C-alpha positions in Angstrom: 96.2 128.7 80.9 97.6 127.5 84.2 96.9 123.8 84.8 97.0 121.7 88.0 97.4 117.9 87.8 96.3 115.6 90.6 97.7 112.1 91.1 101.0 113.5 89.8 103.0 110.4 90.4 100.5 108.0 88.9 100.5 106.7 85.3 97.8 109.0 84.1 99.1 111.9 86.1 102.5 111.6 84.5 101.0 111.4 81.0 99.0 114.6 81.7 102.1 116.4 83.0 104.0 115.5 79.9 101.1 116.5 77.6 100.7 119.9 79.4 104.5 120.6 79.2 104.3 120.0 75.4 101.2 122.1 74.8 101.9 125.7 73.6 98.8 127.2 75.2 99.2 125.5 78.7 101.4 126.0 81.7 101.9 123.4 84.5 101.3 125.3 87.7 100.5 122.7 90.3 101.2 119.0 90.8 99.2 117.3 93.6 99.7 113.9 95.2 98.2 112.2 98.2 99.6 112.8 101.7 102.4 110.3 102.5 103.4 109.9 98.9 107.1 109.3 98.5 107.1 111.8 95.6 106.1 114.8 97.7 108.8 117.5 97.4 110.1 116.1 94.1 110.0 118.1 90.8 106.9 117.2 88.8 109.1 116.7 85.7 111.7 114.5 87.3 110.4 111.3 85.7 111.0 113.0 82.3 114.4 114.4 83.2 113.0 117.8 82.7 113.0 120.2 85.7 109.8 122.2 85.8 110.2 124.2 89.0 106.8 122.8 90.0 107.1 120.7 93.2 104.7 117.9 94.0 102.6 118.8 97.0 99.6 117.7 99.0 98.6 121.3 99.9 95.3 122.0 98.2 95.7 125.8 98.7 98.1 125.6 95.8 95.0 125.4 93.5 94.5 129.2 94.0 97.5 129.5 91.6 95.7 127.5 88.8 93.0 128.2 86.3 92.0 124.5 85.9 92.5 121.2 87.7 92.6 117.9 85.7 91.7 115.0 88.0 91.9 111.3 87.3 92.2 110.0 90.8 89.6 108.2 93.1 86.2 109.5 94.0 87.1 110.4 97.6 90.2 112.4 96.4 88.4 114.1 93.6 85.6 115.3 95.9 88.1 116.7 98.3 89.9 118.5 95.5 86.6 119.9 94.2 85.9 121.6 97.6 89.2 123.5 97.1 88.3 124.3 93.5 85.1 125.8 94.6 86.9 127.9 97.2 89.4 129.2 94.8 87.2 129.4 91.7 89.5 126.9 90.0 87.8 125.1 87.1 88.0 121.3 86.8 88.2 118.5 84.3 87.1 115.3 86.0 87.9 111.9 84.4 87.6 110.0 87.7 85.0 107.2 87.6 83.2 105.1 90.3 81.1 107.9 91.9 78.0 107.0 93.9 74.8 109.1 93.7 76.0 111.3 96.6 79.3 111.9 94.8 77.6 113.0 91.6 75.3 115.3 93.5 78.5 116.9 95.0 79.9 117.5 91.6 76.6 119.1 90.4 76.7 121.3 93.5 80.4 122.3 92.8 79.4 123.2 89.3 77.3 126.1 90.6 80.5 127.6 91.9 82.9 126.9 89.1 83.0 125.4 85.6 83.5 121.6 85.3 83.8 119.1 82.5 82.8 115.7 83.9 83.0 112.6 81.7 83.7 108.9 82.2 86.1 109.0 79.2 87.9 112.0 77.8 88.8 110.3 74.5 87.5 112.1 71.5 87.1 108.7 69.8 85.0 107.3 72.6 82.7 110.3 72.6 82.3 110.0 68.9 81.4 106.3 69.6 78.7 107.4 72.0 77.1 109.4 69.2 77.2 106.3 66.9 75.5 104.3 69.7 72.7 106.8 70.0 72.0 106.5 66.3 72.2 102.7 66.4 69.8 102.6 69.4 67.3 104.6 67.4 67.6 102.3 64.3 67.7 99.0 66.3 65.2 99.7 69.0 63.3 96.4 68.5 64.3 92.9 67.6 67.9 93.3 68.9 69.5 92.3 72.2 72.2 94.7 73.5 75.4 93.5 75.2 78.1 95.8 76.5 81.6 94.3 76.8 84.6 96.0 78.4 88.1 95.0 79.3 90.7 96.9 81.4 94.0 96.3 83.3 94.1 94.4 86.5 94.6 97.5 88.6 91.2 99.1 87.8 89.1 99.1 90.9 85.5 99.8 89.6 83.4 97.7 87.3 81.7 98.0 84.9 83.9 100.9 83.7 82.5 104.4 83.6 82.7 104.3 79.9 80.7 101.1 79.7 78.0 102.5 82.0 77.8 105.7 79.8 77.3 103.5 76.7 74.5 101.7 78.5 73.0 105.0 79.6 73.1 106.5 76.1 71.2 103.5 74.7 68.7 103.4 77.6 68.0 107.1 77.3 67.4 106.8 73.6 64.9 104.1 74.4 63.2 106.3 77.0 64.4 104.1 79.8 66.6 104.4 82.9 69.6 102.1 82.7 69.1 100.8 86.3 65.7 99.5 85.3 66.9 97.5 82.3 70.5 96.6 83.1 71.6 92.9 83.6 74.7 93.4 85.7 75.7 89.8 86.3 74.8 86.2 85.2 75.6 83.1 87.2 73.9 79.7 87.5 70.5 79.0 86.1 69.5 82.4 84.9 66.7 81.5 82.6 66.1 83.0 79.1 67.1 86.5 78.4 64.4 89.1 79.0 63.3 91.4 76.2 64.7 95.0 76.3 67.6 94.3 78.8 71.2 95.6 78.4 73.7 93.0 79.5 77.2 93.8 80.8 80.4 91.7 80.6 83.7 92.7 82.4 87.3 91.6 82.0 90.1 92.6 84.2 93.7 91.5 83.4 97.2 92.4 82.5 97.8 95.9 81.2 94.8 96.4 78.9 94.3 100.1 78.6 90.6 100.0 77.6 88.5 98.0 75.1 84.7 98.6 74.7 82.3 96.8 72.4 78.5 97.1 72.2 76.7 94.3 70.4 73.2 94.6 68.9 72.3 90.9 68.4 69.4 90.2 66.1 68.1 87.1 64.3 70.7 86.1 61.8 73.0 89.1 62.3 75.0 91.0 64.8 76.1 94.6 64.7 79.2 95.6 66.8 80.5 99.0 67.6 83.9 98.9 69.1 86.5 101.3 70.5 90.0 100.2 71.6 92.5 102.3 73.3 96.2 101.6 72.6 97.5 104.5 74.7 96.4 106.7 77.5 97.5 109.6 75.4 94.0 109.9 74.0 92.6 110.6 77.5 95.3 113.2 78.1 94.7 115.0 74.8 91.0 115.0 75.3 91.4 116.4 78.8 93.5 119.3 77.6 90.9 120.1 75.0 88.3 120.1 77.8 90.4 122.4 79.9 90.7 124.9 77.0 86.9 124.7 76.5 86.4 125.8 80.1 88.1 129.1 79.4 84.8 130.3 78.0 82.8 129.4 81.1 82.7 130.6 84.7 80.4 128.0 86.1 78.3 125.1 84.9 78.5 121.3 84.4 79.6 120.1 81.0 80.5 116.8 79.3 82.8 115.8 76.4 79.9 116.1 74.0 79.8 119.8 74.8 83.6 120.0 74.3 83.4 118.2 70.9 80.6 120.5 69.7 82.6 123.5 70.9 
């Protein structure tokens, strides 16, 4: 399967390139970077000391030579890439977070033209954690206050993280609610007592934290915590490759990592 990687000179892009080069069923076909990048024209494997023959480019027409694009960039870049994917019928795995409502609608529209896996976190472990949260929300639907805590590196530009939002959405949907209706996004000053049925969010940004997420169900006399901690971005890369291989069976449609896990 021919794989294109966007953000080829970034930390996640380089990890994806390395993972693709090591995978027996995948071939690196295209490496994309933003216009003006100092890495344009370089070999995509130069950082590994492994020439690949794939030159980093900003020419999106190169996507016609790929079966699937894996994209962990920024919303504006991802949406631009998706337009080309639709044009060339290139499938897409999207791990980018921070989309607004219009961006999500654009992804849904693109999925009518090609097959897309879109998830805020590609880690198999995180997606298993989402299943655990669904069960916990069913069992602890009354008498427990829910708090979602997340921590990431200082360079992350959106907050709360897409994964934290997805955790809140899973719990809210299990309760038959919309997250926006019951989320407590920030607390400052004299906030008064906590309201029943809300989901609170706490955010940390600092250092090189890859990604920590904890959901607390706080009851009287006890607290249940469900935690996932990432020690390497390799988990995101491996999940993305699994998602790309999953798309081989689909020509169009919008999927998430729960679909990938279930096969």
